[in-house]
MDTraj code that builds the backbone (N, CA, C; nanometers):
import mdtraj as md
import numpy as np

residues = "MET GLU ARG MET ILE ILE PHE CYS MET ILE PHE PHE CYS SER SER MET ALA LEU THR ALA ALA PRO HIS LYS ILE THR LYS TYR LYS GLN LEU LEU LYS THR ILE ASN LEU LEU GLU ILE THR VAL LYS ASP LYS ASP VAL GLU LEU LEU HIS THR PRO GLU ASN PRO VAL ASP GLU CYS LEU SER THR ALA ALA THR CYS PHE GLN LYS GLY ILE LEU LYS LEU GLN PRO GLU ASN SER GLN VAL ASN SER THR VAL THR GLN ALA ILE LYS VAL LEU ARG ARG PHE THR LEU SER HIS PRO GLY LYS CYS GLU SER SER CYS GLU SER TYR GLU LYS LYS ASN PRO LYS GLU PHE LEU LYS SER PHE ALA LYS LEU ILE GLN LYS VAL ILE".split()
xyz = np.array([
    [14.9284, 20.5706, 5.6456],
    [15.0443, 20.4910, 5.6098],
    [15.0887, 20.5188, 5.4654],
    [14.9901, 20.5296, 5.3765],
    [15.0230, 20.5571, 5.2361],
    [15.0932, 20.6918, 5.2220],
    [15.0473, 20.7899, 5.2972],
    [15.1097, 20.9227, 5.2913],
    [15.2551, 20.9171, 5.3352],
    [15.2803, 20.8362, 5.4348],
    [15.4175, 20.8229, 5.4845],
    [15.5067, 20.7587, 5.3790],
    [15.4579, 20.6586, 5.3115],
    [15.5351, 20.5921, 5.2055],
    [15.5598, 20.6892, 5.0905],
    [15.4583, 20.7621, 5.0513],
    [15.4733, 20.8596, 4.9423],
    [15.5737, 20.9674, 4.9829],
    [15.5631, 21.0165, 5.1049],
    [15.6569, 21.1170, 5.1533],
    [15.8005, 21.0641, 5.1492],
    [15.8191, 20.9410, 5.1951],
    [15.9534, 20.8810, 5.1941],
    [16.0062, 20.8662, 5.0520],
    [15.9206, 20.8272, 4.9597],
    [15.9633, 20.8118, 4.8202],
    [16.0039, 20.9467, 4.7605],
    [15.9246, 21.0497, 4.7862],
    [15.9569, 21.1831, 4.7355],
    [16.0871, 21.2327, 4.7981],
    [16.1031, 21.2128, 4.9266],
    [16.2254, 21.2547, 4.9944],
    [16.3473, 21.1829, 4.9368],
    [16.3346, 21.0526, 4.9172],
    [16.4456, 20.9742, 4.8629],
    [16.4817, 21.0200, 4.7218],
    [16.3820, 21.0381, 4.6371],
    [16.4078, 21.0807, 4.4987],
    [16.4712, 21.2193, 4.4933],
    [16.4233, 21.3105, 4.5746],
    [16.4805, 21.4450, 4.5716],
    [16.6229, 21.4462, 4.6256],
    [16.6494, 21.3647, 4.7261],
    [16.7856, 21.3612, 4.7789],
    [16.8816, 21.2983, 4.6790],
    [16.8360, 21.2018, 4.6010],
    [16.9207, 21.1410, 4.4978],
    [16.9503, 21.2419, 4.3880],
    [16.8519, 21.3218, 4.3506],
    [16.8733, 21.4229, 4.2471],
    [16.9735, 21.5276, 4.2944],
    [16.9683, 21.5645, 4.4199],
    [17.0600, 21.6643, 4.4724],
    [17.2031, 21.6126, 4.4827],
    [17.2210, 21.4838, 4.5082],
    [17.3566, 21.4299, 4.5192],
    [17.4169, 21.3979, 4.3839],
    [17.3350, 21.3803, 4.2814],
    [17.3872, 21.3493, 4.1483],
    [17.4574, 21.4700, 4.0876],
    [17.4027, 21.5876, 4.1037],
    [17.4605, 21.7075, 4.0444],
    [17.6003, 21.7378, 4.0989],
    [17.6239, 21.7368, 4.2301],
    [17.7594, 21.7650, 4.2792],
    [17.8626, 21.6629, 4.2302],
    [17.8217, 21.5391, 4.2109],
    [17.9146, 21.4379, 4.1606],
    [17.9627, 21.4749, 4.0209],
    [17.8716, 21.5191, 3.9340],
    [17.9105, 21.5588, 3.7984],
    [18.0006, 21.6815, 3.8017],
    [17.9671, 21.7768, 3.8883],
    [18.0491, 21.8973, 3.8975],
    [18.1895, 21.8617, 3.9441],
    [18.2002, 21.7722, 4.0396],
    [18.3307, 21.7272, 4.0876],
    [18.4074, 21.6591, 3.9748],
    [18.3379, 21.5800, 3.8960],
    [18.4011, 21.5109, 3.7826],
    [18.4548, 21.6121, 3.6808],
    [18.3742, 21.7135, 3.6502],
    [18.4174, 21.8147, 3.5545],
    [18.5342, 21.8975, 3.6088],
    [18.5338, 21.9253, 3.7386],
    [18.6450, 22.0000, 3.7981],
    [18.7735, 21.9184, 3.7914],
    [18.7623, 21.7868, 3.8082],
    [18.8792, 21.6996, 3.7960],
    [18.9314, 21.7011, 3.6518],
    [18.8396, 21.7044, 3.5550],
    [18.8809, 21.7129, 3.4148],
    [18.9543, 21.8439, 3.3881],
    [18.9074, 21.9524, 3.4475],
    [18.9756, 22.0812, 3.4315],
    [19.1170, 22.0758, 3.4879],
    [19.1337, 22.0121, 3.6023],
    [19.2676, 21.9971, 3.6604],
    [19.3579, 21.9157, 3.5675],
    [19.3019, 21.8119, 3.5087],
    [19.3789, 21.7279, 3.4170],
    [19.4211, 21.8080, 3.2943],
    [19.3318, 21.8894, 3.2420],
    [19.3640, 21.9729, 3.1258],
    [19.4731, 22.0734, 3.1625],
    [19.4623, 22.1343, 3.2790],
    [19.5658, 22.2291, 3.3232],
    [19.7019, 22.1610, 3.3357],
    [19.7031, 22.0378, 3.3833],
    [19.8274, 21.9617, 3.3932],
    [19.8850, 21.9355, 3.2540],
    [19.7984, 21.9006, 3.1617],
    [19.8450, 21.8750, 3.0249],
    [19.9023, 22.0002, 2.9605],
    [19.8424, 22.1155, 2.9881],
    [19.8899, 22.2409, 2.9276],
    [20.0375, 22.2657, 2.9550],
    [20.0839, 22.2253, 3.0719],
    [20.2243, 22.2515, 3.1049],
    [20.3171, 22.1363, 3.0676],
    [20.2596, 22.0234, 3.0255],
    [20.3449, 21.9082, 2.9957],
    [20.3444, 21.8662, 2.8489],
    [20.2605, 21.9283, 2.7644],
    [20.2587, 21.8870, 2.6242],
    [20.3542, 21.9707, 2.5408],
    [20.3987, 21.9093, 2.4364],
    [20.4874, 21.9751, 2.3410],
    [20.4038, 22.0731, 2.2594],
    [20.4558, 22.1949, 2.2404],
    [20.3779, 22.2975, 2.1717],
    [20.4443, 22.3472, 2.0432],
    [20.5673, 22.3097, 2.0219],
    [20.6382, 22.3535, 1.9014],
    [20.6670, 22.2330, 1.8127],
    [20.6634, 22.2569, 1.6829],
    [20.6897, 22.1515, 1.5841],
    [20.5963, 22.0318, 1.6019],
    [20.4701, 22.0599, 1.6209],
    [20.3702, 21.9541, 1.6365],
    [20.2552, 21.9797, 1.5392],
    [20.1740, 21.8777, 1.5241],
    [20.0567, 21.8889, 1.4383],
    [19.9557, 21.9840, 1.5020],
    [19.8994, 22.0739, 1.4217],
    [19.7944, 22.1619, 1.4706],
    [19.6644, 22.0821, 1.4790],
    [19.5798, 22.1183, 1.5735],
    [19.4594, 22.0406, 1.6022],
    [19.3331, 22.1222, 1.5763],
    [19.2306, 22.0567, 1.5222],
    [19.1016, 22.1221, 1.5025],
    [19.0473, 22.1604, 1.6395],
    [19.0216, 22.2901, 1.6573],
    [18.9870, 22.3424, 1.7894],
    [18.8510, 22.4111, 1.7886],
    [18.7489, 22.3434, 1.8410],
    [18.6183, 22.4090, 1.8528],
    [18.6252, 22.5222, 1.9551],
    [18.5792, 22.6393, 1.9143],
    [18.5774, 22.7526, 2.0073],
    [18.4350, 22.8033, 2.0185],
    [18.3899, 22.8187, 2.1409],
    [18.2567, 22.8706, 2.1703],
    [18.1465, 22.8020, 2.0895],
    [18.1371, 22.6698, 2.0972],
    [18.0319, 22.6018, 2.0214],
    [17.8938, 22.6342, 2.0781],
    [17.7961, 22.6389, 1.9906],
    [17.6587, 22.6600, 2.0355],
    [17.6121, 22.5343, 2.1077],
    [17.5066, 22.5466, 2.1850],
    [17.4593, 22.4349, 2.2675],
    [17.4321, 22.3084, 2.1870],
    [17.3813, 22.3231, 2.0653],
    [17.3515, 22.2055, 1.9827],
    [17.4784, 22.1316, 1.9410],
    [17.5919, 22.1998, 1.9456],
    [17.7169, 22.1406, 1.8980],
    [17.8122, 22.1002, 2.0106],
    [17.7683, 22.1057, 2.1347],
    [17.8577, 22.0719, 2.2458],
    [17.9064, 21.9277, 2.2376],
    [17.8178, 21.8366, 2.2031],
    [17.8565, 21.6960, 2.1943],
    [17.9573, 21.6738, 2.0813],
    [17.9336, 21.7385, 1.9676],
    [18.0269, 21.7283, 1.8548],
    [18.1625, 21.7869, 1.8917],
    [18.1610, 21.9004, 1.9608],
    [18.2865, 21.9638, 2.0028],
    [18.3624, 21.8726, 2.0983],
    [18.2918, 21.8088, 2.1912],
    [18.3567, 21.7169, 2.2856],
    [18.4216, 21.6012, 2.2107],
    [18.3544, 21.5504, 2.1086],
    [18.4108, 21.4419, 2.0270],
    [18.5370, 21.4894, 1.9555],
    [18.5354, 21.6115, 1.9050],
    [18.6541, 21.6671, 1.8382],
    [18.7719, 21.6767, 1.9351],
    [18.7437, 21.7194, 2.0574],
    [18.8502, 21.7290, 2.1570],
    [18.9041, 21.5902, 2.1903],
    [18.8176, 21.4922, 2.1992],
    [18.8639, 21.3560, 2.2288],
    [18.9541, 21.3038, 2.1183],
    [18.9214, 21.3335, 1.9943],
    [19.0073, 21.2906, 1.8832],
    [19.1410, 21.3639, 1.8878],
    [19.1357, 21.4928, 1.9209],
    [19.2566, 21.5745, 1.9224],
    [19.3545, 21.5377, 2.0325],
    [19.3037, 21.4995, 2.1493],
    [19.3957, 21.4694, 2.2603],
    [19.4830, 21.3486, 2.2306],
    [19.4364, 21.2631, 2.1408],
    [19.5172, 21.1465, 2.1047],
    [19.6435, 21.1863, 2.0287],
    [19.6436, 21.3068, 1.9742],
    [19.7587, 21.3534, 1.8961],
    [19.8574, 21.4366, 1.9786],
    [19.8261, 21.4588, 2.1056],
    [19.9159, 21.5369, 2.1906],
    [20.0427, 21.4586, 2.2208],
    [20.1533, 21.5303, 2.2279],
    [20.2831, 21.4676, 2.2543],
    [20.3434, 21.5281, 2.3811],
    [20.4120, 21.4452, 2.4603],
    [20.4768, 21.4986, 2.5808],
    [20.5931, 21.5910, 2.5445],
    [20.6150, 21.6894, 2.6291],
    [20.7228, 21.7851, 2.6064],
    [20.8594, 21.7164, 2.6108],
    [20.8745, 21.6197, 2.7002],
    [20.9996, 21.5437, 2.7096],
    [20.9683, 21.4056, 2.7674],
    [21.0687, 21.3213, 2.7721],
    [21.0465, 21.1838, 2.8184],
    [21.0133, 21.1760, 2.9672],
    [21.0496, 21.2771, 3.0437],
    [21.0226, 21.2754, 3.1880],
    [20.8736, 21.2891, 3.2189],
    [20.7992, 21.3534, 3.1307],
    [20.6557, 21.3732, 3.1553],
    [20.5695, 21.2805, 3.0701],
    [20.6327, 21.1858, 3.0023],
    [20.5589, 21.0953, 2.9134],
    [20.4475, 21.0205, 2.9864],
    [20.4773, 20.9638, 3.1022],
    [20.3754, 20.8879, 3.1755],
    [20.2633, 20.9787, 3.2251],
    [20.2963, 21.1018, 3.2622],
    [20.1956, 21.1972, 3.3079],
    [20.0990, 21.2305, 3.1949],
    [20.1534, 21.2568, 3.0773],
    [20.0698, 21.2893, 2.9612],
    [19.9846, 21.1687, 2.9224],
    [20.0434, 21.0513, 2.9218],
    [19.9697, 20.9299, 2.8867],
    [19.8530, 20.9081, 2.9823],
    [19.8756, 20.9235, 3.1109],
    [19.7699, 20.9054, 3.2103],
    [19.6605, 21.0107, 3.1942],
    [19.6995, 21.1351, 3.1711],
    [19.6022, 21.2428, 3.1543],
    [19.5163, 21.2194, 3.0302],
    [19.5761, 21.1711, 2.9238],
    [19.5013, 21.1416, 2.8020],
    [19.3999, 21.0305, 2.8274],
    [19.4379, 20.9300, 2.9046],
    [19.3439, 20.8223, 2.9385],
    [19.2231, 20.8771, 3.0131],
    [19.2472, 20.9677, 3.1055],
    [19.1375, 21.0278, 3.1832],
    [19.0452, 21.1075, 3.0909],
    [19.1035, 21.1878, 3.0032],
    [19.0234, 21.2731, 2.9161],
    [18.9501, 21.1947, 2.8076],
    [19.0014, 21.0796, 2.7700],
    [18.9334, 20.9975, 2.6688],
    [18.8018, 20.9434, 2.7221],
    [18.7909, 20.9292, 2.8530],
    [18.6678, 20.8772, 2.9133],
    [18.5595, 20.9832, 2.9245],
    [18.5940, 21.1080, 2.8988],
    [18.4980, 21.2179, 2.9071],
    [18.3909, 21.2019, 2.8002],
    [18.2673, 21.2019, 2.8426],
    [18.1565, 21.1958, 2.7481],
    [18.0596, 21.3085, 2.7792],
    [17.9939, 21.3528, 2.6768],
    [17.8980, 21.4603, 2.6919],
    [17.7793, 21.4278, 2.6040],
    [17.6701, 21.3980, 2.6658],
    [17.5500, 21.3694, 2.5887],
    [17.4604, 21.4918, 2.5946],
    [17.4719, 21.5702, 2.4916],
    [17.3934, 21.6923, 2.4812],
    [17.3037, 21.6783, 2.3593],
    [17.1738, 21.6888, 2.3782],
    [17.0857, 21.6754, 2.2631],
    [17.1041, 21.7916, 2.1662],
    [17.0775, 21.7659, 2.0448],
    [17.0859, 21.8718, 1.9449],
    [17.1474, 21.8211, 1.8163],
    [17.1090, 21.8849, 1.7101],
    [17.1619, 21.8471, 1.5800],
    [17.2616, 21.9533, 1.5378],
    [17.3828, 21.9101, 1.5163],
    [17.4899, 22.0028, 1.4829],
    [17.5277, 21.9859, 1.3365],
    [17.5391, 22.0962, 1.2685],
    [17.5729, 22.0934, 1.1262],
    [17.7234, 22.0894, 1.1010],
    [17.8035, 22.1255, 1.2008],
    [17.9488, 22.1324, 1.1785],
    [18.0170, 22.0003, 1.2134],
    [18.1352, 21.9825, 1.1560],
    [18.2170, 21.8646, 1.1862],
    [18.3501, 21.9133, 1.2418],
    [18.4308, 21.8200, 1.2877],
    [18.5606, 21.8574, 1.3450],
    [18.6466, 21.9337, 1.2445],
    [18.6406, 21.8919, 1.1205],
    [18.7254, 21.9536, 1.0184],
    [18.6850, 22.0977, 0.9878],
    [18.5649, 22.1370, 1.0295],
    [18.5200, 22.2735, 1.0025],
    [18.5802, 22.3744, 1.1010],
    [18.6403, 22.3245, 1.2080],
    [18.6988, 22.4146, 1.3072],
    [18.8426, 22.4492, 1.2695],
    [18.8842, 22.5686, 1.3078],
    [19.0192, 22.6164, 1.2815],
    [19.1219, 22.5304, 1.3552],
    [19.2388, 22.5123, 1.2933],
    [19.3465, 22.4366, 1.3582],
    [19.4316, 22.5305, 1.4417],
    [19.4638, 22.4837, 1.5630],
    [19.5455, 22.5646, 1.6535],
    [19.6501, 22.4761, 1.7203],
    [19.7440, 22.5402, 1.7891],
    [19.8490, 22.4645, 1.8574],
    [19.7904, 22.3933, 1.9810],
    [19.8602, 22.2956, 2.0348],
    [19.8075, 22.2165, 2.1461],
    [19.7666, 22.2963, 2.2702],
    [19.8412, 22.3991, 2.3054],
    [19.8062, 22.4758, 2.4258],
    [19.6743, 22.5515, 2.4066],
    [19.6549, 22.6110, 2.2903],
    [19.5289, 22.6794, 2.2617],
    [19.4151, 22.5784, 2.2525],
    [19.4440, 22.4611, 2.1977],
    [19.3467, 22.3519, 2.1912],
    [19.2990, 22.3153, 2.3309],
    [19.3922, 22.2999, 2.4242],
    [19.3572, 22.2620, 2.5615],
    [19.2816, 22.3740, 2.6329],
    [19.3161, 22.4994, 2.6059],
    [19.2427, 22.6111, 2.6663],
    [19.0977, 22.6120, 2.6192],
    [19.0762, 22.5832, 2.4921],
    [18.9393, 22.5769, 2.4402],
    [18.8637, 22.4581, 2.4978],
    [18.9344, 22.3471, 2.5194],
    [18.8721, 22.2299, 2.5817],
    [18.8269, 22.2651, 2.7232],
    [18.9107, 22.3373, 2.7967],
    [18.8753, 22.3795, 2.9325],
    [18.7533, 22.4719, 2.9304],
    [18.7462, 22.5609, 2.8321],
    [18.6308, 22.6505, 2.8205],
    [18.5022, 22.5713, 2.7962],
    [18.5122, 22.4655, 2.7166],
    [18.3949, 22.3816, 2.6903],
    [18.3457, 22.3173, 2.8201],
    [18.4376, 22.2643, 2.8984],
    [18.3989, 22.1987, 3.0232],
    [18.3400, 22.3012, 3.1204],
    [18.3978, 22.4208, 3.1257],
    [18.3432, 22.5250, 3.2127],
    [18.2023, 22.5647, 3.1688],
    [18.1780, 22.5631, 3.0396],
    [18.0452, 22.5949, 2.9887],
    [17.9441, 22.4891, 3.0312],
    [17.9874, 22.3643, 3.0346],
    [17.8994, 22.2546, 3.0730],
    [17.8678, 22.2604, 3.2236],
    [17.9664, 22.3016, 3.3021],
    [17.9456, 22.3112, 3.4480],
    [17.8404, 22.4155, 3.4740],
])
top = md.Topology()
chain = top.add_chain()
for i, resn in enumerate(residues, 1):
    res = top.add_residue(resn, chain, resSeq=i)
    for name in ("N", "CA", "C"):
        top.add_atom(name, md.element.get_by_symbol(name[0]), res)
traj = md.Trajectory(xyz[None], top)
């Protein structure tokens, strides 16, 4: 009887671990879709340049994600027709969190400033790296 209980516990735990990973991957893929939507709806000319982390090392992934979250708040819609789309996409991306262990020496201000479209492309690269 004890063996059966132990077997059931191991089976349950392993099945939970297997279902957790696809959920995160699905979440990250949804974030990529949101970023792609923003790329075509944000204003790219006459706007503030944004600190853009590019190819951060593993220890700095969490810091880079924080920089992207700060930067998305400064994105502007291309026109009034896409304002609600951009606002909704920003809300989705603000909820993105990345808890990656590591001590990072760089800050957001240490990254080069780029236009919003390049900023979003780098954000997408970060999410793809995490997947």
